[in-house]
C-alpha positions in Angstrom: 47.2 33.5 -19.3 45.0 30.9 -20.9 41.6 31.4 -19.2 40.4 28.2 -18.4 36.7 27.9 -19.8 33.6 28.7 -17.0 32.0 24.6 -18.2 35.4 23.0 -17.2 35.3 24.4 -13.6 32.1 24.1 -13.1 33.1 19.9 -14.7 35.3 20.2 -12.4 33.7 21.2 -9.1 31.2 19.2 -9.5 33.8 15.7 -9.7 35.2 17.0 -7.0 32.0 17.7 -4.4 29.6 14.5 -3.6 26.5 15.1 -3.9 24.3 16.0 -1.5 23.3 12.5 0.8 19.1 12.2 0.9 18.2 12.1 4.3 15.5 9.7 5.6 12.2 12.1 4.7 13.6 12.9 1.6 12.5 9.9 0.4 9.9 8.8 2.5 8.0 11.9 0.8 9.9 11.1 -3.2 7.7 7.7 -2.2 4.1 8.7 -0.8 4.6 10.7 -4.4 4.6 7.7 -5.7 2.4 4.9 -3.5 0.0 7.1 -3.0 -2.7 8.9 -4.2 -6.3 11.3 -4.3 -8.3 8.2 -6.1 -8.3 5.3 -7.4 -10.4 2.0 -9.4 -9.4 -1.0 -9.3 -10.0 -4.8 -10.6 -7.3 -7.5 -9.1 -7.5 -10.4 -8.1 -6.9 -11.6 -4.5 -4.9 -15.4 -3.8 -5.0 -16.4 -0.3 -3.0 -19.2 0.6 -3.0 -21.2 3.4 -0.4 -23.8 5.7 -1.5 -26.3 4.5 -1.4 -25.5 0.8 -5.1 -24.5 -0.3 -5.4 -21.7 -2.6 -8.1 -20.1 -2.6 -8.7 -17.2 -5.7 -11.6 -13.9 -5.0 -11.7 -11.3 -8.1 -12.6 -8.0 -6.9 -13.1 -4.6 -8.6 -12.5 -1.5 -5.6 -12.7 2.1 -6.0 -10.8 4.2 -3.6 -10.3 8.0 -2.1 -7.4 8.6 0.4 -8.1 6.6 3.4 -11.2 7.8 3.5 -14.1 5.9 1.4 -13.6 2.7 -0.3 -15.9 0.7 -1.9 -15.1 -2.6 -3.0 -17.2 -5.8 -4.6 -16.4 -9.6 -4.9 -16.9 -10.1 -9.0 -15.6 -13.8 -8.6 -16.5 -16.6 -7.0 -19.2 -17.1 -7.9 -20.5 -18.1 -4.3 -19.2 -14.3 -3.1 -20.6 -12.5 -5.7 -22.2 -9.2 -5.2 -20.5 -9.2 -1.7 -19.3 -5.5 -1.2 -18.1 -3.9 1.6 -18.3 -0.4 2.1 -16.1 1.9 4.4 -16.1 5.6 5.5 -13.3 6.5 7.9 -13.2 4.3 10.3 -16.9 2.5 9.7 -16.8 -0.8 7.3 -20.3 -2.3 6.3 -20.0 -5.3 4.7 -23.4 -6.5 2.5 -24.5 -10.1 1.3 -26.6 -9.9 -1.7 -27.6 -13.8 -0.7 -29.3 -12.7 2.6 -28.8 -9.2 1.8 -28.4 -8.3 5.3 -25.7 -5.8 5.9 -23.7 -5.6 9.1 -21.5 -3.4 10.2 -18.0 -3.7 11.9 -16.0 -0.9 13.8 -12.6 0.2 14.9 -9.7 -3.2 15.5 -12.0 -5.2 13.4 -11.2 -3.1 10.0 -7.8 -4.7 10.9 -8.3 -7.9 10.5 -7.1 -10.2 7.2 -10.1 -10.1 4.3 -11.5 -13.8 3.3 -9.0 -14.2 6.9 -5.9 -13.7 5.0 -2.8 -11.4 5.8 -4.2 -7.9 4.2 -6.6 -6.8 6.2 -9.3 -4.1 4.6 -7.0 -1.0 6.1 -4.4 -2.5 3.8 -6.1 -2.6 0.9 -7.2 1.1 1.4 -4.8 3.0 2.4 -4.1 6.4 0.7 -2.2 8.7 3.0 1.8 10.5 3.7 3.3 8.2 5.6 5.2 11.1 7.1 2.4 12.7 9.0 2.1 9.2 10.5 6.0 8.6 11.3 9.3 9.6 11.7 12.0 8.4 9.5 15.8 7.2 10.0 17.7 6.2 7.6 18.8 3.1 9.0 21.2 1.4 5.5 22.4 2.4 2.2 23.9 0.3 -1.0 24.1 1.9 -4.0 21.1 0.7 -5.4 19.1 0.2 -2.2 18.2 2.8 0.7 16.0 1.3 4.4 13.8 3.6 6.4 12.7 2.4 9.3 10.2 4.3 10.3 8.5 4.8 14.0 5.1 6.6 15.4 4.3 8.2 18.2 1.1 6.9 18.3 0.4 2.9 19.1 -3.0 3.0 17.9 -1.4 2.9 14.1 -1.4 -0.5 12.5 1.8 -0.7 12.1 3.7 1.6 15.2 7.1 0.2 13.4 8.2 -0.7 9.6 11.0 -1.2 7.9 10.6 0.1 4.7 13.8 -1.5 1.9 13.1 1.0 -0.9 14.5 1.1 -5.2 16.1 4.4 -5.5 15.8 4.5 -9.0 11.8 4.0 -9.1 11.3 4.8 -5.6 9.1 1.7 -5.2 9.5 -0.4 -1.2 11.1 -3.2 -3.0 9.9 -4.7 0.8 7.8 -3.8 3.4 8.9 -5.2 7.5 5.6 -3.7 9.8 6.0 -4.2 13.7 3.5 -3.6 16.2 3.6 -2.6 19.9 7.3 -4.0 20.9 9.0 -3.7 17.2 8.0 -7.8 17.2 7.1 -8.5 13.0 4.3 -9.3 12.7 3.7 -9.2 8.0 6.2 -8.9 5.4 4.7 -7.0 1.9 7.5 -7.9 -1.5 6.4 -5.6 -4.4 7.0 -9.1 -7.2 5.8 -7.1 -10.2 5.5 -3.1 -11.6 3.9 -1.2 -13.8 4.0 2.5 -15.4 1.0 4.6 -15.5 1.4 7.9 -16.8 4.2 9.3 -15.0 3.9 7.3 -11.8 5.3 3.5 -11.5 3.2 1.3 -9.4 2.9 -2.4 -8.0 0.4 -4.3 -9.8 2.3 -7.8 -8.0 2.0 -7.7 -4.3 2.8 -10.4 -1.9 2.3 -10.2 1.9 3.3 -12.2 4.6 2.7 -13.1 8.0 5.6 -13.7 10.1 3.0 -15.2 12.8 2.2 -18.2 10.5 4.7 -20.1 9.0 3.8 -20.7 4.8 0.4 -18.4 4.7 0.8 -15.5 2.3 -2.1 -12.9 0.4 -1.4 -12.0 -3.7 -2.9 -9.3 -4.6 -2.3 -9.2 -8.3 -4.0 -6.1 -9.1 -5.5 -5.9 -13.2 -6.7 -2.7 -13.9 -6.0 0.3 -12.3 -7.3 4.2 -13.3 -5.9 7.3 -10.6 -7.4 10.6 -10.5 -11.0 8.5 -10.5 -13.4 11.3 -9.6 -16.6 9.3 -8.4 -20.3 10.6 -8.8 -21.0 12.3 -4.6 -23.9 9.0 -3.9 -20.6 6.6 -4.9 -19.4 5.7 -1.3 -22.5 5.5 0.2 -25.2 3.1 1.7 -27.8 3.2 -1.1 -24.6 1.7 -3.2 -23.5 -0.8 -1.3 -27.5 -1.7 -1.0 -28.3 -1.5 -4.7 
């Protein structure tokens, strides 16, 4: 009697048995690890396109720690240079250098579009686990992509419903549709380009399109980015905002 090598048996079993399908929660957990970070520093160009066809450009640098702290400063255009935003939890302060004046914004005002665009300050500084806020349901799958519906029972979040199309290979969101109460689509976010940062692949060019206003979109292009930055203790303070 011939003895079949054990490696041949294992190979045969691996071919016969189908690969175990991943759950929606497992996909979102992978997405969390890829997309969200403890801290980061970046320089970016934001393009705001109005329905009339006008484009406005804003270059900025930002420092972010989770969802709790963020400090952003405009570098261009000249009339906006030096304007700074400081976010601490649910509070936002804006410093206007020309008037040497600081204004505080709270609550839902954080969800307003920055410079009249489709990206809110919450969108720009979001860095927390989706599984902490949402339940995940797998609603579609192909050989290369998987579609996940996220639903939050907390109707106070910015987007109670999110539909995410994920690239299986990179675990990067190709397209996100954010919806409000009643599942009304508000905006979609499309990944245009990605870049590798060490062992992380991250979107460096995204387009945020309004689903409520025709031909209105905002493009966010990251020019430089560092993850895992240790900031000085006084970085996210009124002192640094008004310096």
